[in-house]
C-alpha positions as CSV (number, residue, x, y, z in Angstrom):
1,X,-13.2,-7.6,-2.3
2,X,-16.3,-6.0,-3.8
3,X,-14.2,-3.4,-5.7
4,X,-11.8,-6.0,-7.0
5,X,-14.6,-8.1,-8.1
6,X,-16.3,-5.3,-10.0
7,X,-13.1,-4.5,-11.9
8,X,-12.3,-8.2,-12.7
9,X,-13.1,-10.2,-15.8
10,X,-12.9,-13.3,-13.6
11,X,-12.6,-13.9,-9.9
12,X,-12.3,-17.1,-7.9
13,X,-13.0,-17.1,-4.1
14,X,-11.8,-19.9,-1.8
15,X,-12.6,-19.8,1.9
16,X,-11.4,-22.1,4.7
17,X,-13.7,-21.7,7.7
18,X,-15.4,-23.9,10.3
19,X,-13.6,-27.0,9.1
20,X,-14.8,-26.8,5.5
21,X,-13.6,-25.3,2.2
22,X,-16.1,-23.0,0.4
23,X,-15.7,-21.9,-3.2
24,X,-17.4,-19.4,-5.5
25,X,-16.7,-18.0,-9.0
26,X,-17.6,-14.6,-10.4
27,X,-17.7,-13.3,-14.0
28,X,-17.6,-9.5,-14.6
29,X,-18.7,-8.9,-11.0
30,X,-21.7,-11.4,-11.1
31,X,-21.6,-14.8,-9.3
32,X,-21.8,-17.7,-11.6
33,X,-23.2,-19.9,-8.8
34,X,-24.0,-19.7,-5.1
35,X,-21.2,-20.3,-2.5
36,X,-20.7,-24.0,-2.4
37,X,-19.1,-26.4,0.1
38,X,-16.1,-28.1,-1.6
39,X,-14.7,-30.4,1.1
40,X,-13.1,-30.5,4.5
41,X,-10.4,-28.0,5.5
42,X,-9.4,-29.4,8.9
43,X,-8.0,-26.6,11.1
44,X,-7.0,-24.4,8.2
45,X,-8.6,-20.9,8.1
46,X,-8.3,-18.0,5.7
47,X,-9.3,-16.8,2.3
48,X,-7.7,-16.9,-1.1
49,X,-8.8,-14.6,-4.0
50,X,-7.6,-15.2,-7.5
51,X,-8.7,-12.6,-10.1
52,X,-8.0,-11.4,-13.6
53,X,-8.4,-7.6,-14.3
54,X,-11.0,-6.6,-16.8
55,X,-9.2,-5.1,-19.8
56,X,-12.3,-3.3,-20.9
57,X,-12.2,-1.2,-17.6
58,X,-8.5,-1.1,-16.6
59,X,-6.1,0.6,-19.0
60,X,-3.1,-0.9,-17.2
61,X,-3.2,-4.6,-16.1
62,X,0.5,-5.1,-15.3
63,X,1.1,-5.3,-11.6
64,X,4.1,-3.3,-10.3
65,X,6.1,-5.3,-7.7
66,X,7.5,-2.2,-5.9
67,X,4.1,-0.6,-5.6
68,X,2.6,-3.8,-4.1
69,X,5.6,-4.2,-1.8
70,X,5.2,-0.7,-0.4
71,X,1.5,-1.2,0.3
72,X,2.0,-4.6,1.9
73,X,4.8,-3.2,4.1
74,X,2.5,-0.5,5.4
75,X,-0.2,-3.2,6.2
76,X,2.5,-5.2,8.1
77,X,3.5,-2.2,10.1
78,X,-0.1,-1.5,11.1
79,X,-0.9,-5.2,11.9
80,X,2.1,-6.1,14.2
81,X,2.8,-9.8,14.3
82,X,1.1,-10.4,10.9
83,X,3.3,-12.1,8.3
84,X,2.6,-11.0,4.7
85,X,4.4,-12.7,1.8
86,X,4.6,-11.1,-1.7
87,X,5.7,-13.5,-4.5
88,X,6.2,-12.7,-8.1
89,X,5.9,-15.8,-10.2
90,X,6.2,-14.0,-13.5
91,X,10.0,-14.0,-13.2
92,X,12.5,-16.8,-13.0
93,X,13.8,-17.3,-10.3
94,X,10.7,-16.3,-8.4
95,X,11.0,-13.0,-6.5
96,X,9.7,-13.1,-3.0
97,X,9.6,-10.7,0.0
98,X,8.2,-11.3,3.5
99,X,7.0,-8.5,5.8
100,X,6.7,-9.1,9.5
101,X,7.0,-6.4,12.2
102,X,6.4,-7.3,15.8
103,X,7.0,-3.7,16.9
104,X,4.2,-2.3,14.8
105,X,4.3,1.5,14.2
106,X,7.4,1.8,16.3
107,X,9.2,-0.1,13.7
108,X,7.5,2.1,11.0
109,X,9.1,5.1,12.7
110,X,12.6,3.4,12.5
111,X,11.9,2.6,8.9
112,X,11.1,6.3,8.1
113,X,14.2,7.5,10.1
114,X,16.7,5.4,8.2
115,X,19.8,7.5,7.4
116,X,18.7,10.3,9.6
117,X,20.2,11.6,12.9
118,X,17.9,10.8,15.8
119,X,18.3,11.9,19.4
120,X,17.3,8.4,20.7
121,X,17.3,5.0,19.0
122,X,14.0,3.9,20.5
123,X,10.9,5.9,19.5
124,X,8.6,7.2,22.2
125,X,5.7,4.8,22.2
126,X,2.6,4.3,24.2
127,X,-0.8,2.7,23.8
128,X,-4.0,2.3,25.8
129,X,-7.5,0.8,25.6
130,X,-10.9,2.3,26.4
131,X,-14.2,0.6,26.6
132,X,-16.9,2.0,24.4
133,X,-20.7,2.3,25.1
134,X,-21.5,-0.2,22.4
135,X,-19.4,-2.9,24.3
136,X,-16.5,-2.4,21.8
137,X,-13.0,-1.4,22.6
138,X,-11.1,1.6,21.3
139,X,-7.3,1.1,21.1
140,X,-4.9,4.0,20.6
141,X,-1.3,3.5,19.7
142,X,1.2,6.3,19.3
143,X,4.9,6.3,18.2
144,X,6.9,9.5,18.2
145,X,10.6,10.1,17.3
146,X,12.7,13.3,17.8
147,X,15.5,14.1,15.4
148,X,17.8,17.0,14.5
149,X,15.9,18.2,11.4
150,X,13.9,21.3,10.7
151,X,11.7,19.6,8.1
152,X,9.8,16.4,8.6
153,X,6.7,14.7,7.3
154,X,3.5,13.6,8.8
155,X,2.0,10.3,7.6
156,X,-1.7,9.6,8.1
157,X,-3.3,6.3,7.5
158,X,-7.0,5.8,8.1
159,X,-8.6,2.4,7.7
160,X,-5.1,1.1,6.9
161,X,-4.7,3.3,3.8
162,X,-2.3,6.3,3.5
163,X,-4.0,9.6,3.0
164,X,-2.5,12.9,1.7
165,X,-4.6,15.8,2.7
166,X,-6.8,17.3,5.5
167,X,-10.1,16.0,6.8
168,X,-11.4,13.2,4.7
169,X,-8.9,13.9,2.0
170,X,-5.5,12.2,1.7
171,X,-2.6,13.6,3.7
172,X,1.1,13.8,3.6
173,X,2.3,17.3,4.4
174,X,5.7,18.9,5.4
175,X,6.1,20.3,9.0
176,X,8.3,23.3,9.6
177,X,9.8,24.4,12.9
178,X,9.4,28.0,14.0
179,X,12.7,29.9,13.3
180,X,13.0,31.0,16.9
181,X,12.7,27.4,18.2
182,X,15.7,25.1,18.7
183,X,16.6,22.7,16.0
184,X,15.3,19.8,18.0
185,X,11.7,18.8,17.3
186,X,9.4,15.9,16.6
187,X,10.1,15.2,12.9
188,X,7.8,12.3,12.2
189,X,5.1,10.5,14.1
190,X,2.5,7.8,13.7
191,X,-0.7,7.1,15.5
192,X,-2.7,3.9,15.0
193,X,-6.3,3.8,16.2
194,X,-8.2,0.5,16.3
195,X,-11.8,0.1,17.2
196,X,-12.8,-3.5,17.9
197,X,-16.6,-4.0,18.1
198,X,-18.5,-7.2,18.9
199,X,-18.2,-8.3,15.3
200,X,-15.0,-9.9,14.0
201,X,-14.3,-6.9,11.8
202,X,-11.5,-4.5,13.0
203,X,-10.9,-1.0,11.8
204,X,-7.4,0.3,12.2
205,X,-6.1,3.7,11.3
206,X,-3.0,5.8,11.7
207,X,-3.7,9.6,12.1
């Protein structure tokens, strides 16, 4: 949220936590007042952020529905069981899309393989947990398909963002089969790594 706040002319924050509603408003990245209790929230939990992009910083302030839909779809794949709703109230009737994938990155593989010839309908999938020295838990999840293609793509997502490069750089590169190999090969794969520490924060990545 800190980046969004820095690039916003106005930002309103509303938090439902511990039975109460908390509110705070920012102007050009600076808080207008301290975080204040605004009433009871019951059992409701969550956060709502409303912001207006700063036209003195951002050249384009028109949000693209398809770009947002692609990004939210990736987040839904990486967070299986999480329901994300995208609604565009700028048009009439309102345009709305819901993203919910209980299969996680296995469903992501099926999404990538649409229209392709695969050797098995269900991707190879496995996951495991390992305890860390700092009392945290490292969770590794892997999904792997095999299809009759020479060319494929590898998608890497770290900290829930897609990268297109090696190392710390973004990554999305083509993979080629050796000419002497059979025309049967892993053509796309996804790995999700989640490290859960003692704090509520969770870092997930797909490498």
